[in-house]
C-alpha positions in Angstrom: 11.7 -11.3 51.0 10.7 -14.8 51.9 7.8 -16.3 50.1 4.6 -16.9 52.1 2.4 -19.8 51.0 -1.0 -18.8 49.5 -0.1 -15.2 49.3 1.1 -13.3 46.2 3.4 -10.4 46.5 2.4 -7.2 45.0 5.0 -5.3 43.0 4.6 -1.7 42.1 7.3 0.1 40.2 6.9 3.9 39.9 9.3 6.1 38.2 9.1 9.5 36.6 10.8 10.3 33.3 10.6 13.3 31.1 9.3 13.7 27.5 10.3 17.2 26.3 9.2 19.6 29.0 6.4 17.2 30.2 6.7 14.9 33.1 5.4 11.5 32.1 4.8 8.6 34.5 5.5 5.0 33.6 4.0 2.4 35.9 4.3 -1.4 35.9 1.7 -3.0 38.2 1.0 -6.6 39.0 -2.7 -6.8 39.9 -3.8 -9.2 42.6 -5.5 -12.4 41.4 -8.0 -14.6 43.3 -6.3 -17.7 44.5 -9.4 -19.9 44.7 -13.1 -19.9 43.9 -16.1 -22.2 44.5 -17.6 -23.8 41.4 -20.9 -25.7 41.3 -22.2 -28.0 38.6 -24.7 -25.3 37.6 -22.0 -22.7 37.0 -21.4 -21.5 33.5 -17.8 -21.9 32.4 -16.1 -18.6 33.1 -15.1 -16.3 30.3 -11.3 -16.0 30.0 -10.2 -12.9 31.8 -9.3 -9.9 29.7 -6.5 -7.7 30.9 -7.8 -4.2 31.9 -6.5 -1.2 30.0 -3.2 0.2 31.3 -4.3 3.5 32.9 -0.7 4.8 33.2 -0.3 4.2 29.4 -3.4 6.2 28.7 -2.1 9.1 30.8 1.3 9.0 29.2 -0.1 9.1 25.7 -2.4 11.9 26.4 0.5 13.9 27.8 2.5 13.2 24.7 -0.3 14.6 22.4 -1.3 11.2 21.0 -4.7 10.9 19.5 -5.7 8.1 21.9 -9.2 7.6 20.3 -7.6 7.0 16.9 -4.9 4.7 18.3 -7.5 2.7 20.2 -9.5 2.1 17.1 -6.4 0.9 15.2 -4.8 -1.5 17.6 -6.8 -1.8 20.9 -4.7 -4.7 22.2 -1.8 -2.4 22.8 -3.8 -0.6 25.6 -4.1 -3.9 27.6 -0.4 -4.5 27.8 1.1 -4.2 31.3 4.4 -2.8 29.9 5.0 -0.6 27.0 7.9 1.6 25.9 6.3 4.8 24.7 8.8 6.9 26.5 11.8 5.0 25.1 10.3 5.2 21.6 9.7 8.9 21.9 13.2 9.6 23.1 14.7 7.4 20.4 12.8 9.2 17.7 13.7 12.6 19.1 17.3 11.6 18.9 16.8 11.0 15.2 15.3 14.4 14.6 11.6 13.7 14.9 9.6 16.5 16.5 7.0 16.0 19.2 4.1 16.4 16.7 5.5 13.8 14.4 6.1 11.3 17.2 2.5 11.8 18.4 1.2 11.3 14.9 3.2 8.1 14.4 2.0 6.5 17.6 -1.6 7.7 16.9 -1.6 5.8 13.6 0.5 2.8 14.6 0.4 2.4 18.4 2.1 -1.0 18.2 5.3 1.1 17.8 5.4 1.6 21.5 5.9 -2.2 22.1 9.3 -2.1 20.5 12.4 -2.0 22.7 15.1 0.6 22.2 17.7 -2.0 21.2 15.3 -3.3 18.6 14.8 0.2 17.2 18.6 0.8 17.1 19.1 -2.4 15.1 16.3 -1.6 12.7 17.5 1.9 12.2 20.9 0.7 11.1 19.4 -1.7 8.6 17.4 1.1 7.1 20.4 3.4 7.0 22.0 0.8 4.7 19.4 1.9 2.2 18.7 5.5 3.1 21.4 8.1 3.2 20.1 10.3 6.1 18.0 10.0 9.3 15.7 12.7 8.0 14.7 10.5 5.1 13.6 7.7 7.4 11.8 10.1 9.7 9.9 11.5 6.7 8.9 8.0 5.6 7.8 7.1 9.1 5.7 10.2 9.3 4.0 9.3 6.0 3.6 5.6 6.8 4.6 4.4 10.3 3.8 0.8 9.3 6.7 0.8 6.9 9.2 0.9 9.8 7.3 -0.7 12.7 5.2 -3.5 11.0 7.5 -6.4 11.6 9.5 -7.0 14.8 11.9 -9.5 13.2 15.1 -7.7 12.4 16.9 -10.8 11.4 14.3 -11.6 8.8 14.4 -8.0 7.5 18.2 -8.3 7.1 17.9 -11.6 5.2 15.2 -10.2 2.9 17.3 -7.1 2.1 20.3 -9.3 1.3 18.2 -11.6 -0.9 16.6 -8.7 -2.8 20.0 -7.1 -3.4 21.2 -10.5 -4.7 18.5 -10.3 -7.4 20.1 -7.1 -8.7 17.5 -4.8 -7.3 18.9 -1.3 -6.7 18.9 0.8 -3.6 16.2 2.8 -5.2 14.1 -0.3 -5.7 14.5 -1.3 -2.0 13.6 2.3 -1.0 10.4 2.0 -3.0 9.6 -1.4 -1.6 10.1 -0.3 2.0 7.9 2.7 1.6 5.2 1.2 -0.7 5.0 -2.5 0.1 6.6 -3.0 3.5 4.8 -6.3 3.9 7.4 -7.7 1.5 9.9 -7.6 4.4 7.5 -9.3 6.8 7.4 -12.3 4.5 9.8 -15.1 5.2 12.8 -15.2 2.8 11.6 -18.6 1.6 8.2 -17.2 0.6 9.9 -14.4 -1.4 12.2 -16.9 -3.0 9.2 -19.0 -4.1 7.7 -16.1 -5.9 11.0 -15.3 -7.6 11.4 -18.9 -8.7 7.8 -18.9 -10.0 8.4 -15.8 -12.1 11.6 -17.4 -13.5 9.6 -20.5 -14.4 7.0 -18.3 -16.2 9.8 -16.7 -18.2 11.2 -20.1 -19.2 7.7 -21.4 -20.1 7.2 -18.4 -22.4 10.5 -18.9 -24.2 12.5 -16.3 -22.3 16.2 -16.7 -22.1 16.9 -14.7 -18.9 14.5 -15.8 -16.0 16.5 -13.8 -13.4 16.2 -10.6 -15.4 12.5 -11.2 -16.0 11.9 -11.7 -12.2 13.9 -8.5 -11.4 11.9 -6.5 -14.1 8.6 -7.7 -12.7 9.4 -6.9 -9.1 10.9 -3.5 -9.9 7.8 -2.5 -12.0 5.2 -4.0 -9.7 6.1 -3.4 -6.0 3.2 -5.5 -4.7 4.0 -8.7 -6.5 5.9 -10.3 -3.6 2.9 -9.9 -1.3 0.5 -11.6 -3.7 0.0 -15.4 -3.9 1.5 -17.4 -6.7 -2.0 -18.8 -7.4 -3.3 -15.3 -8.0 -0.5 -14.3 -10.3 -0.7 -17.6 -12.3 -4.5 -17.3 -12.8 -4.1 -13.7 -14.1 -1.4 -14.7 -16.5 -3.4 -17.6 -17.8 -6.5 -15.4 -18.2 -4.6 -12.8 -20.2 -3.1 -15.4 -22.5 -6.4 -17.1 -23.2 -8.6 -13.9 -23.4 -6.2 -11.9 -25.6 -5.0 -14.8 -27.7 -1.4 -13.8 -27.2 1.6 -15.6 -28.5 4.2 -16.5 -25.9 6.7 -13.9 -27.0 4.0 -11.1 -26.9 2.8 -12.2 -23.5 6.4 -12.3 -22.1 7.0 -8.7 -23.3 3.6 -7.5 -22.0 4.2 -9.0 -18.5 7.5 -7.3 -18.0 6.3 -4.1 -19.6 3.0 -2.2 -19.4 1.0 -5.2 -18.4 2.9 -6.0 -15.2 0.5 -4.1 -12.9 -2.4 -6.4 -13.8 -0.7 -9.3 -12.2 -1.5 -8.3 -8.6 -5.2 -7.5 -9.2 -7.6 -10.0 -7.7 -8.7 -12.7 -10.2 -12.3 -11.7 -9.8 -11.5 -8.1 -10.6 -9.6 -8.9 -13.7 -12.3 -11.3 -15.0 -15.2 -9.0 -14.2 -13.6 -5.9 -15.7 -12.4 -7.7 -18.8 -15.9 -9.1 -19.4 -17.5 -5.7 -18.8 -15.1 -4.0 -21.2 -15.5 -6.8 -23.8 -19.3 -6.5 -23.6 -19.4 -2.7 -23.8 -17.0 -2.4 -26.7 -18.8 -5.2 -28.6 -22.1 -3.5 -28.2 -20.5 -0.3 -29.6 -19.5 -2.2 -32.7 -15.8 -2.8 -31.8 -13.8 -5.8 -33.1 -11.9 -8.2 -30.9 -8.7 -6.6 -32.3 -9.9 -3.2 -30.9 -10.4 -4.7 -27.5 -7.0 -6.4 -27.6 -5.3 -3.2 -28.7 -6.9 -1.1 -26.0 -5.8 -3.5 -23.2 -2.3 -3.9 -24.7 -1.7 -0.2 -25.0 -3.6 0.8 -21.8 -3.8 -2.1 -19.4 -4.9 0.2 -16.6 -8.4 0.0 -18.2 -8.8 -3.3 -16.3 -8.5 -1.3 -13.1 -11.7 0.6 -14.0 -14.9 -0.7 -12.5 -17.9 -1.6 -14.7 -20.1 1.4 -13.9 -17.2 3.9 -14.0 -15.9 2.7 -17.3 -19.4 2.8 -18.9 -19.9 6.4 -17.6 -16.6 7.6 -19.0 -17.2 6.1 -22.4 -20.7 7.4 -22.6 -19.5 11.0 -21.7 -17.0 10.9 -24.6 -19.3 9.2 -27.2 -22.1 11.6 -26.5 -20.1 14.6 -27.8 -19.2 12.9 -31.0 -15.9 11.3 -30.0 -15.5 7.8 -31.6 -14.3 4.5 -30.2 -11.5 4.5 -32.7 -10.3 7.8 -31.2 -10.5 6.4 -27.7 -8.6 3.2 -28.6 -5.9 5.4 -30.2 -5.7 7.8 -27.2 -6.9 5.7 -24.2 -5.2 7.8 -21.6 -8.3 10.1 -21.6 -9.8 7.3 -19.4 -7.3 8.2 -16.7 -9.5 11.1 -15.6 -12.6 11.0 -13.4 -16.1 11.2 -14.9 -16.4 14.7 -13.3 -13.2 15.9 -14.8 -14.0 14.5 -18.3 -17.5 16.0 -18.1 -16.2 19.4 -17.1 -13.6 19.6 -19.8 -16.1 18.5 -22.5 -18.5 21.2 -21.4 -15.8 23.9 -21.6 -14.7 22.7 -25.1 -18.3 22.6 -26.3 -18.7 26.3 -25.3 -15.9 27.3 -27.6 -17.1 25.1 -30.5 -14.2 22.6 -30.3 -14.4 20.0 -33.1 -13.2 16.6 -32.0 -13.3 15.0 -35.4 -11.1 17.8 -36.9 -8.8 18.5 -33.9 -8.7 15.1 -32.2 -8.9 14.4 -28.4 -5.3 15.0 -27.2 -6.5 18.1 -25.5 -8.5 16.0 -23.0 -5.2 14.3 -21.9 -3.3 17.5 -21.0 -2.4 19.2 -17.7 -4.9 21.7 -16.2 -2.5 24.5 -17.0 -2.2 23.6 -20.7 -5.9 22.9 -21.0 -6.8 26.3 -19.5 -4.3 28.0 -21.9 -5.9 26.2 -24.8 -9.4 27.2 -23.8 -8.3 30.8 -23.3 -6.8 30.8 -26.8 -9.9 29.3 -28.4 -12.1 31.8 -26.6 -10.2 34.9 -27.8 -11.9 36.9 -30.5 -10.3 36.5 -34.0 -7.8 39.1 -35.0 -9.0 41.5 -37.6 
């Protein structure tokens, strides 16, 4: 069709495709735009135009069973795109074994998924199949966390990151956990991930370690979030632990690649605040610096517990005659919620449990074992 000056052609593409037993419409429409307007000096500069929501997309998603309200809250920009691939995504996932309900749930929670082309999805699926053994595994992961699969659109970067992480000696199991737990790792550029690995190697060398590559591998496999944290954050936490706990280099090295590795990705403010709170509380209770150090070294998760929560947990335990020495020796009792600790203490008090005589191991037991112990203590003595 010949072009006519000053006039824009209107293109409307209308086609009907099927999703399961439901007829879904996919429409691409170019809306007419105003070619000219009169502007006076008194006019306020116009606000940049915002694309209207794609009505055909809304209709399609409703027919597919998508929770449109939830999807809109999560990624509203998707609804203003003139072209999306919801039907192609649905058909692709159906071909991999996903049911209609799962597909609707995935799109509801991560609507940006419908902006991916089928070719892109095929390539990404093959990359994931290099790590996972079946399609069903991938569908299951997508159902739990759609972001894991759809977050990044750069397949080439994903492929490079997988190759780099394998070169570090990480196992398929490690990659499996990274993809499902910390998918942002694969959104990073390879260079950014290399910088963190090099930094970890330098830390190992600074602390007298002989195998920086093995140290970096150990830290990454134990702390899946480390690659999505900044080097500044990790460095600050390492320096804080060293100075606060007065650790020798060899002890710090062992701590960082062992039980203390999870502390590294906490925010610096959180580590500092929780350490100061713990230090103050235990000092007021008459504990020595060595007690505080021992508690953190044997149970570093204590630095994850907020000030108020930690104080409440300790008070609950101390109020029934449990001592700080007992808590320092068996710190995993702090794993449980205040409500759980309080409930167990009340049940034990009813049966006259003596913590000084019998210890506090019972507080760190499964519900089944705890109930069995209570039942045994409640039984009348045999004649």
